[in-house]
C-alpha positions in Angstrom: 184.8 90.8 107.1 183.4 88.9 104.1 180.0 89.8 102.6 177.7 86.8 102.0 174.7 87.1 99.8 172.0 84.9 98.4 171.6 86.2 94.8 169.0 83.7 93.7 166.7 81.2 95.4 164.5 78.6 93.8 162.1 76.2 95.6 160.3 73.2 94.3 157.6 71.2 96.1 158.7 72.6 99.5 155.8 72.6 102.0 152.9 74.4 100.2 155.1 76.0 97.6 155.0 74.1 94.3 157.5 76.3 92.5 159.0 79.7 93.3 162.1 81.7 92.4 163.4 85.1 93.7 166.4 87.2 93.3 166.8 88.8 96.7 168.1 92.3 97.4 171.5 92.5 99.1 170.2 94.0 102.3 166.5 93.8 103.2 163.9 91.4 101.8 160.4 91.7 103.3 158.0 88.9 102.6 154.4 89.9 103.4 151.1 88.0 103.3 148.4 86.6 105.4 149.0 83.7 107.8 149.3 80.3 106.2 150.4 81.5 102.8 154.0 80.1 102.8 156.0 83.0 104.3 157.6 80.9 107.0 158.1 78.0 104.5 160.3 80.3 102.4 162.5 81.1 105.4 162.5 77.4 106.4 163.8 76.6 102.9 166.6 79.0 103.2 167.6 77.6 106.6 167.4 74.0 105.3 169.6 75.0 102.4 172.2 76.4 104.8 172.1 73.8 107.6 170.3 70.7 106.1 167.9 71.1 109.0 164.5 72.7 109.7 163.8 75.1 112.5 160.2 73.9 112.7 160.4 70.1 112.7 162.8 67.2 113.2 160.9 65.1 110.6 162.4 66.4 107.3 159.9 64.4 105.2 157.3 67.0 106.3 159.1 69.5 104.1 157.8 67.8 100.9 154.6 69.1 99.4 151.8 66.6 99.6 152.1 64.1 96.8 155.6 65.2 95.8 158.5 62.8 95.4 161.0 65.2 96.8 161.5 68.8 98.0 164.3 70.8 96.5 166.0 74.1 97.3 168.6 75.7 95.1 170.6 78.9 95.7 173.2 80.9 94.0 175.4 82.8 96.4 178.3 85.3 96.5 180.9 85.3 99.3 183.6 88.0 99.2 183.0 88.4 95.4 183.2 84.7 94.6 180.1 82.9 93.2 179.0 79.5 94.3 175.9 77.3 94.5 174.2 75.1 97.0 171.4 72.6 96.8 169.5 70.4 99.3 166.9 67.7 98.5 164.6 65.8 100.8 163.0 62.5 99.8 162.2 59.1 101.2 165.8 58.2 100.8 166.7 61.1 103.2 168.5 64.4 102.6 171.2 65.2 100.2 173.3 68.4 100.1 175.5 69.7 97.3 178.1 72.5 96.9 178.8 73.6 93.4 177.1 70.4 92.1 179.3 68.1 94.2 177.7 66.1 96.9 178.9 67.1 100.4 180.2 64.1 102.4 180.1 65.6 105.9 177.0 67.6 107.1 179.1 69.4 109.7 181.4 70.9 107.0 178.4 71.8 104.9 176.6 73.5 107.8 179.4 76.1 108.2 179.6 77.2 104.6 176.7 79.5 104.7 176.2 80.9 108.2 172.6 81.7 108.9 170.7 82.8 112.0 166.9 82.5 112.4 164.6 84.2 114.9 161.0 82.7 115.0 158.2 82.5 117.6 159.3 79.1 118.8 162.6 80.6 119.9 160.9 81.8 123.1 161.7 78.4 124.4 165.4 79.6 124.5 164.6 81.6 127.6 161.4 80.1 128.9 162.0 76.4 128.3 164.4 73.7 129.4 168.1 73.7 128.9 168.2 71.7 125.6 167.5 74.8 123.5 170.3 76.7 125.1 172.7 73.8 124.7 171.7 73.8 121.0 172.5 77.5 120.8 176.0 76.9 122.3 176.6 74.1 119.8 175.6 76.2 116.8 178.0 78.9 117.8 180.7 76.3 118.8 180.5 74.6 115.4 181.8 77.7 113.7 184.8 78.0 115.9 185.6 74.3 115.9 183.8 72.1 113.3 185.0 69.0 115.1 182.5 69.8 117.9 179.8 67.9 116.0 182.0 64.8 116.0 182.7 65.2 119.7 179.0 65.5 120.5 178.0 62.4 118.5 180.8 60.3 119.9 180.0 61.4 123.4 176.3 60.6 123.1 177.1 57.1 121.7 179.6 56.2 124.4 177.3 57.5 127.1 174.4 55.4 125.8 176.6 52.2 125.7 178.0 52.8 129.2 174.5 53.1 130.6 173.5 49.8 128.8 176.6 48.0 130.3 175.9 49.4 133.8 172.3 48.1 133.8 173.1 44.7 132.2 176.5 43.8 133.6 176.9 46.0 136.7 179.4 48.5 138.0 182.4 46.1 137.7 182.1 45.4 134.0 185.6 45.7 132.5 184.4 47.5 129.4 183.2 50.5 131.5 186.8 51.8 131.6 187.0 52.1 127.8 183.6 53.8 127.5 184.3 56.2 130.3 187.6 57.1 128.7 185.8 58.0 125.5 183.1 59.9 127.4 185.6 61.9 129.4 187.7 62.8 126.3 184.8 63.9 124.1 182.8 65.3 127.0 185.6 67.5 128.2 186.2 68.8 124.7 182.6 69.5 124.2 182.4 71.4 127.5 185.5 73.5 126.5 183.9 74.4 123.2 180.7 75.4 124.8 182.5 77.5 127.5 184.1 79.5 124.7 180.9 79.8 122.8 179.2 81.1 126.0 181.9 83.7 126.4 181.5 84.8 122.8 177.7 85.1 123.3 178.1 87.0 126.6 180.4 89.6 125.0 177.7 90.5 122.5 174.5 89.8 124.5 175.1 92.0 127.6 175.7 95.3 125.7 173.1 94.2 123.1 170.4 93.8 125.8 171.0 97.4 127.0 170.3 98.7 123.5 166.9 96.9 123.4 165.5 98.0 126.8 164.7 101.4 128.1 165.1 100.6 131.8 168.3 100.0 133.8 167.4 96.3 134.2 170.6 94.3 134.6 171.3 91.3 132.4 173.9 88.6 132.7 174.6 85.1 131.4 176.8 82.3 132.7 177.7 78.9 131.4 177.0 76.2 134.0 178.8 72.9 133.0 177.2 69.6 133.8 180.5 67.8 133.6 184.1 68.8 134.0 186.4 70.6 131.5 189.3 68.5 132.6 189.4 65.0 131.1 191.1 63.3 134.1 188.7 64.7 136.6 185.8 63.9 134.3 186.8 60.3 134.2 187.2 60.1 137.9 183.7 61.5 138.5 182.2 59.0 136.1 183.8 56.1 137.9 182.5 57.4 141.3 179.0 57.7 140.0 178.5 54.2 138.5 176.3 53.1 141.3 174.0 56.1 141.3 173.8 56.2 137.5 172.8 52.5 137.5 170.1 53.0 140.1 168.7 56.1 138.3 168.9 54.6 134.8 170.6 57.7 133.5 174.0 59.4 133.6 174.0 62.2 136.2 177.2 63.9 135.0 178.4 65.4 131.7 177.6 68.1 129.1 174.2 66.6 128.5 173.4 68.5 131.8 175.0 71.8 130.7 173.0 75.0 130.8 173.3 78.7 129.9 171.9 80.6 132.9 170.3 83.9 132.1 169.6 86.4 134.9 167.8 89.7 135.2 168.9 91.8 138.2 170.5 88.7 139.7 167.3 86.6 139.5 166.8 83.6 137.1 165.2 84.9 134.0 163.4 81.7 133.2 161.3 82.0 136.4 161.0 85.8 136.9 161.0 87.4 133.5 157.7 88.7 132.1 156.5 87.6 128.7 157.7 90.9 127.1 161.1 90.5 128.8 161.4 86.9 127.4 160.8 88.2 123.9 163.6 90.8 124.3 165.9 88.2 125.9 165.3 85.8 123.0 166.0 88.5 120.5 169.1 89.5 122.4 170.5 85.9 122.2 169.7 85.7 118.5 171.5 88.9 117.7 174.4 87.8 119.9 174.5 84.5 117.9 174.7 86.5 114.7 177.6 88.5 116.0 179.5 85.5 117.6 179.2 83.5 114.4 180.3 86.5 112.3 183.5 86.7 114.4 184.1 83.0 114.3 183.4 82.5 110.6 184.8 85.8 109.3 181.7 86.5 107.3 178.4 88.3 107.9 175.7 85.6 108.5 172.4 85.9 106.8 169.6 86.7 109.2 166.0 85.3 109.0 163.3 87.1 111.0 160.0 85.1 111.0 156.9 87.0 112.0 158.8 89.3 114.3 156.0 91.9 114.2 153.8 89.6 116.3 156.6 89.2 118.9 157.8 92.7 119.3 156.2 96.1 119.7 157.0 98.9 117.1 159.6 100.4 119.4 161.6 97.2 119.6 161.2 96.5 115.9 162.7 100.0 115.3 165.6 99.1 117.6 166.2 95.9 115.7 166.3 97.6 112.4 168.5 100.2 113.8 170.9 97.4 114.7 170.6 95.8 111.3 171.2 99.1 109.5 174.7 99.1 111.0 175.3 95.5 110.1 176.2 94.2 106.6 174.1 91.0 106.9 171.5 90.2 104.3 168.1 90.1 106.0 164.9 88.2 105.2 161.8 89.2 107.1 158.3 87.8 107.1 155.3 89.8 108.3 151.6 90.4 108.0 152.3 94.1 108.6 155.0 95.3 106.2 154.3 98.9 107.1 156.1 98.4 110.4 159.5 97.7 108.6 160.9 101.1 107.8 164.4 101.2 106.3 165.3 104.9 106.1 168.6 105.6 104.4 168.6 102.3 102.5 169.0 102.7 98.7 166.1 101.5 96.6 168.2 98.6 95.3 169.0 97.5 98.9 165.4 96.4 99.6 162.9 94.2 97.9 159.3 93.5 98.9 157.4 90.4 98.1 153.8 89.3 98.7 153.1 85.6 99.1 149.6 84.1 98.5 148.9 80.3 98.6 152.5 79.5 98.2 153.1 81.7 95.1 154.3 85.3 94.6 151.3 87.4 94.0 151.3 88.8 90.4 154.5 87.0 89.5 153.7 83.9 87.5 157.1 84.3 85.6 159.0 83.7 88.8 157.2 80.5 89.5 157.7 79.3 85.9 161.4 80.2 86.0 161.9 78.1 89.1 160.4 75.1 87.4 162.4 75.6 84.2 165.7 76.1 85.9 165.4 73.2 88.4 165.9 69.7 87.1 163.3 67.0 87.5 165.7 64.7 89.6 166.9 65.4 93.1 
């Protein structure tokens, strides 16, 4: 299994961070500081670098510091002993991503180069909220086993939208419906197959992982519930049969946009019956399962980002998490207001690095900020 490490990270005009550079430790990186000082922004920058997305907002322009022309994140990495670089910029013109100074043409290909998993407080929606977050989880895992999944999803969504428009404007006998339904069935069935495999990979890791995090004999299970059909021919037949109801309801009632990943505790739906504490453990279970599933699919240890985990878990659970991580080879970045909770016994001194952020800058480290400015160019 390949080792993947960020060896240098530089931010410029990202959120409240004007300029910052660090050289992370290969195992544990603990970023401490009061709330609102930029800790989460540093993790968000890492995630944006790896995926071209944010885990906090869909509006990427929000990533730019107030008054800045663009936000920029640069990183130097080593994978299996080979060095490479990546860069992402966000401006009014949109986002641009680069690998070894060459602009990447396809975001889906770029997104699987540096596998990264993040756990943050908003992730509680994974188990407490609607199905969309769980579908996104399946798609993140599925992308690493089949990068064409992103293309299937976008083509499915476009064809579904056009079919609905034709249904409502021209009716159920419109001749072009056959062509749209053929596309929907083809890409929808493939998307369902990819998600089914992703759910199996997650379940293999999540069910034993849950038992490591809880002290009771509470039973946990997860099951993929398809909203469509995994067989293309049956999928197409069902679409044709539902034309009338889909026209009346102004929405498609069949397909992977209705998929869900059902989580159960002792045979009861976790979304309705789990306590707040159980939801935290379930969410963490899914994130650690995501880490393991992507590791197997990608053949490399993903980088793990843990944002403010000390506010979401008690010290016992935090200890269990770090016990899990100690047996893993993943590079870890943790933000916290309570660094004393994160004990890493047995780790060599060079394996851990601690940082303190204040007002978007490393406390007592003006050289790091100046270095980031000097080594980043003035153009995105």
